[in-house]
N, C-alpha and C positions, 0 to 999 in steps of 0.2 A: 605531337599533340594528342592528348587523351581523347577517348571516345566522347566523354562528356563535353569537353571543349570543342570538339568537332560537331557539336549539335546532335550527339547521339546518332551520328550518321551511319555507323557501322554495327549498331546493335538493334535487334528486334526484341520485343518484350511481350510477355503474355501475363494475364492476371491469374492469381492463385486464390484458392478458396479462402485462405486465411487473411486476404486483404493485402498482402505484400505483392510487389511486382518483381520478378526475377528475370535476369537475362536468359533468353532461349539458348539452348545448346547450339554449337556451331552447325550450320546447315549441312556440312559435309559429313557429320557423324551419323551413323545409322541407329544408334541407340538413343531413344528419347525418353523423357520422363512420362510417368503415367498420365493419361488423359491429354496428351499432346500428339499432334501429327504435323507434318510439314507439307504445305501445299505450294506447288510451283505456279508462278504466275507467267503470263505471256512474255513479260519483260526478262524472264529468266531468274528473277529474284525469288528467294524462298521466304515465306512469311509463316509465323507460327499461328496455328488455328487451335483454339481450345475446344475439345470435343465434350467437355463436361458442362456444368451448369451455366458457365459464362459464355457459351457459344452464341454468336449472332450471325444472321445471314448477311452476305454482302449485298450492297445496293449501289446503284448508280447515283452519284451525287445529285441532289435536286437542282432544278433550274433556279436561278436567282429570283427571289421574291415569291416563289410558288409555295403554297401550303403543301405539307408533306403527309396528308392523310393516307396516301397510298404507300408511304414508307413508314410502317409501324414499328414501334419498339417491340422487342420480343415479349411474348406473353408471360414469361417467367423472368422478372427483372433480377439483375445481380443483387444479392443480399448485401446490405450495408455491413461493413466490418471495419475494424481498426486498420488504418493504413500506416505503414512504416516507410518513410522516405529515407533514402541515403543522404547523409549530410555531405554535400559536395566540398571539396577542398578549395575550390576556386570558382569564380563566376563562369557559367557557360558563355561561349562565343558563337555567334551565328553570322553567316555570310549575309543573310537578309537583315536589313535594318528593320527594327521593331517600331510599332506605333502604339503609344500609351493613349487609349481612347478616353481615359477619365482620371484626372488628377485634381485634388483639392488644393491647388497651388495657392489660392488666396483665401482658403478656409471659408468661414461665414462672415468675413469682415475683418477679422484679426488673423493675419496669416500665420500658419504653422511654420512657414519658411521665410524668416526675415531676409535671409540672403538667398532669394530664389534664383538669382543668376548663377550661383555656384551649383545649386540643385539641378539646373537645366544643363550646365556644363558636364556634371558628373553623368547625367543621363546620356548625353551625347557620347561620352567616352565609353560607356557600357554598350553602345550599339543601338540606342534609341534615337530615331531620326525625327519623330514628331510627338508632341505632347498636346493633349486637348485639356483646356482648363474648364472645370465644371463650374456652371453658374448655380450657386447654392441659394442666392437671393437676387432680387433685382439690383440692389446696389453693388453686389459682388460681380454680377454679370457686366455691369457698366465698367467696373474696375478692370475686369478681364478684357473687355473690348478695347479700352484705352491702352493697356499693356500690350496686346497683340498688335495693335496699330503702330506702336512705336518699336516693336521688336525686329531686329535684323533677320528676317526669315530668308536665310541664304541657301537653304536646302542642303543636300548632301555635300560632303567634303569633295573638293577638287584635288586632283593630283597633278602636280607640275614637275616634270622631270622625275628625279628620284626622291624628291621630298613631297610628303603629304601635308596638305593644309590641315589645321585643327578641325576635329569633328564639329559639326554644327547641328543644332536641334531647332526645328521650326515649332512655333507656338500657334495654337488655334484656340478658339473659345466657343462655348455654347452659352445659351441664356435661358435661365429658368429660376424656379423657386422650389427648393426641397420641400417635400410634404411636411416635415417637422417644423418648417418655417411658413407654412401656408397662412397662418393668421397675420403674417406680415405683408402678404401679397397685395391686398387691397390698399392698406395704408401707404405702401410704397409706389402706388400708382396703377397696379393691376395690369391687365392685358395691354393697354395702350403704352404704358411705360416700358413694358417688356418689348413691344414692337419697336419703340423708339430706339432702344439699345441696339436691337438687331439692325435697324436701318442706318444707324450712325456708323457702322463699320466701314472702314475705308480700305486699308491695305489687305486685310484678310476678312472675308465674309464670315459671319456666324454660321457654324457648320451644323448646329442642331438646336433643338428646343430641349432644355433640361438642365438640371436634373428635376424630374417631376414624377409624380405617382402617388402612392398611398403607403403609409406606414402606421399600422394599428398597434405596433409594439411600443411606439412612442407617441402618445396622444397629447403632446405639448401643444399641438394644434388639433382641434376637435375633428372627429371623423367626417362630419358633414361638411366642415370647411375644407378639409383635404379633398373631398370628392368634387366640390364646386371648383376649386383651384386647378385640380387635375383636368376637369373639363375645359377650362380656359386654355390651358396648354395644348390640349388636343385640338381645339378649334384653331389656335394660332398656327400649329404645325401644318394643318391642312390648308389654311389660308395662304401661308407663305411657302408651302411645299418643302418643309424642312424635316430631316430625320428626327426621331425622338430618342432621348436618353432617359430610360425609365427605372424607377425605383419602386420595389414592392417588397414589403415585409409584414407578414401576418395578415394580409389582406387579399389573398389570392383571388377569391371568388368575386369580390367587388371590383378588383383591379381588372380582371378579364372581362367582366360585364361592361365596364366603362370603355375599355380599350377597343374591344372587338368591332364595334360599328365604325370606327374610324380607320381601321386597317385598310380597307379598300380605297380610301380617299388619300392615303399618303403617297409619297413618290414611289414607294414599293413596300411590300409587307416587311421585307427584311430591314427597312429603314427604321423600324420600331425595335430598338435594342434594349433587351432586358439586362440592365446594368447589374453587375455583381450578383449574378445568379447563384443561389445557395440552396435551392429547393430540391425536391425529390423527383423521381423519374416520371411520375404522373403529371406534375407540373411542367416538367421539361417537354413531355409530349404535347401538352396543351399549347405551349409556346411555339413548338415546331409546326404543329398543325395550323396555327395562325399565320405562320410564315416569318416569325420574328427571328432576329439575331440574338445571340447570347454572349454576354460579357463575362469573362472569367478573371477573377482577381487572385491575390495572394491567399485568399481564404482556402484555396485548393490545397495549399501546403502550410496553412497556418491554424488549422482547427483539427481537433480529434473527431469532430462530427463527420461522418462519412456518407451521409445520404447524397451529397453532391457527387462524390466519387462514384457511388453506385449508379446514380443517374447517367453520368457520362459514359461509364462502361456499358451500361445497358443499351444506350443509343448507339455507341460505336463511332469510330472516326469517319467512316464513309457517309454516315447520315449527318455528321456535324461539321465537315470540313468547310462548307460554304456558309456556315452560320456563326462560327466562333470568332471572337475578338478578345484581345487581352488588355488588361488595364491594372494599374497599380492601386488606384483609389487612395493614393498616399494623402496624408501621413498614416492611414489606417492599414490594417490587414497585411502585416509583414508575413512573407512566406517562410517563416522561421524554420520549419522542420526539414527544409531541403537546403538551406543556406549553411555555410560554414559556421561551426559553433562559436559563439561569442562569449566573452566574460559577462557575467550578470550586470556588472556596472556600466557596460557599454550602452549607448543610446539605442533603443528599440524602435525608434521612429522609422516608418517606411518612407522610401523615396522612389522616384521613377526609375532610377538607376538599377533597381532590383527586378525590373520587368523581365530580364532574361531568366531569372529563376522561376517566374510564373510560367513562361514558355516551356522551360525544362520540366517542370512538374506536370504540366498538361501532357507533354509528350510521354513522360514516364507512366502516367495513369492510363493513357489511351494505347500504349504500346506502339507508338509511331515515331518515325525518324524526326528528331528535333528540328532539323532544318525544314522539314516539310510543314511542321506546325508553324514555325516562324513565317514561312512564305505564305501560307494560307491565311493566317490571321492578319498579316500585313496587307495582303491583297484585298481581303474582305473590308478592312478598315479604309483602305483608299477608295474602294468602290462605293462604300456606303456613306462615309462621312467626309472624305476629302475630295470627292469628285468635283465639287464646286470650286476647288482651289487649283485644279490641275491646269 
């Protein structure tokens, strides 16, 4: 099995000033590249430490839900630069089953996946054990609730004798109204209708309130309407003690101002998940200080914009390990720059089955064992979102 298919388990990586990530020399060699040294850990493993501009200090992972004002990002952030990913020849495989915390399985009322059963089956075959359906509107949230209640959530595959049962994938749902559809919130029944959807769940409870937040780059719903609807979601999350699946684009200051007072009233600070984070290191520091969790999508390997990469590298794995989760946000945000090259005529629609590529890209960027990233993100998702279904 190749190192990639083993979850990058035998490689360590370090960042380069040109934005690429290269494998570190074998720890047994004495000659190292410039600006590199090898530091031995108590476990006996060797890890690469960059002594140049990308150096970060090690830190004890924060306690769950605690703000990290005492765990500061370095004063000199890693400079954004173009990132070159290797195109993998095949999909990475991880021992740990992955959890996709956000999929637009039902779209905004017209599904992007007419045959969603095959989409879920493909995800299970790729190592995804759980999919969370995003509630983009109140009617879609209701559709998701009905679908999840009728879905055979059998959990992980069981092995009988020498034959393994087919992989299974459990479905979960959240309920909310995307900020771009905020103008539909009141006509669709508002907070009471959303509460009714949540309370109607039978087989699997609603795991979160969302998608909700602010989007000033798409003002199909006016900004003042977005802010009012966001408050309604925040109040409902506090009332029902549910996690939040949050959207912010082009509205960081207003978003933080609205969210901050509610953080202490949530089940935990980390139960506020900043979905599809694509911001810079200053914004990341703000969210970490608030105690929020961070959702990473295929954007990490699907865009030439590298402010996200620089932010993650600046923070470092030790600061992020208890805060990160992964999501496909399918059908958008294909992690195309790390996937095997496809003919241009092939469908470019993203699917939950591509989640292992997101995990691999995150491990590649942070210079961490892929299996470690898989385990941490899955543990975080189970603790924050799926604890009510355990």
